[in-house]
C-alpha positions in Angstrom: -0.2 -0.4 -0.3 1.2 3.4 -1.2 2.0 5.7 2.1 -0.9 8.7 3.4 0.6 12.1 4.0 -3.1 13.9 2.5 -5.5 12.7 3.4 -9.3 14.6 2.5 -12.0 14.9 5.2 -15.6 15.5 3.7 -17.7 17.0 6.2 -21.0 19.5 7.0 -20.6 23.2 6.7 -22.4 22.8 10.1 -22.4 21.6 13.4 -25.1 19.3 13.0 -27.8 18.0 16.1 -24.3 16.3 17.9 -22.3 18.1 19.2 -20.4 14.5 19.6 -19.6 15.6 15.5 -17.6 18.9 16.3 -15.9 17.7 19.1 -14.9 14.5 17.1 -13.7 16.2 14.4 -12.0 18.4 16.3 -9.6 15.1 17.7 -9.1 14.3 13.9 -7.6 17.7 13.2 -5.9 17.5 15.9 -4.7 14.1 15.6 -3.9 14.0 12.2 -1.6 17.8 13.0 0.2 15.3 15.8 0.4 12.7 12.8 1.8 15.1 10.6 -0.8 14.4 7.8 -1.7 18.0 6.6 -5.5 17.7 6.1 -7.3 18.7 2.4 -10.7 19.8 2.7 -13.5 21.9 1.0 -12.5 25.4 1.8 -15.5 26.4 4.7 -15.7 28.6 7.3 -18.8 27.0 8.6 -19.7 23.9 11.0 -17.9 20.7 10.9 -15.6 22.0 7.9 -14.5 24.9 9.3 -14.2 23.4 12.7 -11.4 20.9 11.1 -9.2 23.3 9.2 -9.2 25.2 12.9 -8.5 23.0 14.8 -5.6 21.2 12.4 -3.8 24.7 12.3 -4.5 25.6 15.8 -2.5 22.1 16.3 0.5 22.6 13.9 -0.6 20.6 11.0 -1.0 22.3 7.7 -4.7 22.5 6.2 -5.7 22.9 2.1 -8.2 24.3 1.1 -10.8 23.5 -1.8 -13.2 25.3 -2.5 -15.0 26.4 -6.1 -15.2 31.0 -6.4 -18.8 30.7 -6.4 -19.2 29.8 -2.9 -16.0 32.1 -1.5 -17.7 35.6 -3.3 -20.8 34.2 -0.9 -18.1 34.9 1.8 -18.2 31.0 2.7 -14.2 30.6 1.9 -11.5 29.7 5.0 -8.1 31.6 2.6 -6.0 31.7 5.8 -5.0 27.6 5.9 -1.7 27.1 4.6 -2.4 26.4 1.2 -5.7 28.1 -0.8 -7.0 26.2 -4.2 -10.1 28.8 -6.0 -11.6 26.1 -8.9 -14.5 27.5 -11.3 -17.3 24.0 -10.4 -17.5 21.5 -7.6 -17.0 18.8 -10.2 -13.3 20.1 -10.7 -13.1 21.1 -6.8 -13.7 17.5 -6.9 -11.0 16.3 -9.4 -8.8 18.9 -7.4 -9.2 17.2 -3.7 -8.5 13.3 -5.6 -4.5 14.9 -6.8 -4.0 16.3 -3.2 -5.6 13.5 -1.7 -4.3 9.8 -0.4 -7.0 8.8 1.3 -10.1 9.7 2.9 -12.2 10.3 5.5 -15.3 11.1 5.5 -17.1 13.0 8.9 -21.3 13.6 10.0 -22.8 16.1 6.9 -25.6 16.7 4.6 -25.8 15.7 0.5 -22.7 17.6 -1.0 -20.2 14.8 1.9 -22.7 12.7 0.9 -22.6 13.7 -2.9 -18.6 14.0 -2.0 -18.2 10.3 -0.4 -20.4 8.8 -2.8 -18.3 9.8 -5.7 -15.0 9.2 -4.6 -16.1 5.2 -4.5 -17.4 5.1 -7.5 -13.8 6.1 -9.2 -12.5 3.3 -7.3 -15.3 0.7 -8.2 -14.0 1.9 -11.9 -10.6 2.3 -10.7 -10.1 5.7 -11.1 -7.9 5.7 -8.0 -7.6 3.5 -5.6 -7.1 5.5 -2.4 -8.5 4.7 1.1 -11.9 6.3 2.1 -13.3 5.6 6.2 -16.2 6.6 6.8 -16.3 8.2 10.3 -19.1 6.9 12.4 -20.3 9.0 15.6 -22.5 8.2 17.4 -23.5 5.8 14.9 -24.1 8.5 12.1 -23.5 6.3 9.2 -24.9 2.8 10.5 -28.3 3.3 8.2 -25.0 3.6 5.4 -23.0 0.6 6.6 -26.1 -1.7 6.6 -27.9 -0.8 2.9 -23.8 -1.6 1.5 -24.1 -5.5 3.0 -27.3 -5.5 0.8 -26.3 -7.5 -3.0 -27.7 -6.4 -5.7 
């Protein structure tokens, strides 16, 4: 297995309904920083996205934020990260996240997080990449998704 350096974290632009989401996101950012894994993420300043960037940098880690221009223009960007990359579209953002990352961790989030996860998962199935993908199942958030994955279609 190739060496894992940069870890992409997919997560919500809100904090969610469970205080554990924020607590565990901050713990993950600290852990990744302390183990010299730069974080690649969606470039947002709000919610769990903002938390993963802030906690990683507070622990001395590096953060690569990737955001489309239209979201930056809406004032949603956290551009005070180590490296800030602006893309033209959401699809270009995912392409850049794939290029910048050696592995993926999916935290609780909404439809955008789910879409990023399923894109990377389907791309791995068709050999666009063979990078590890992990669900961080905080307070059983992904239990139903894991159960659905056990279905034989």
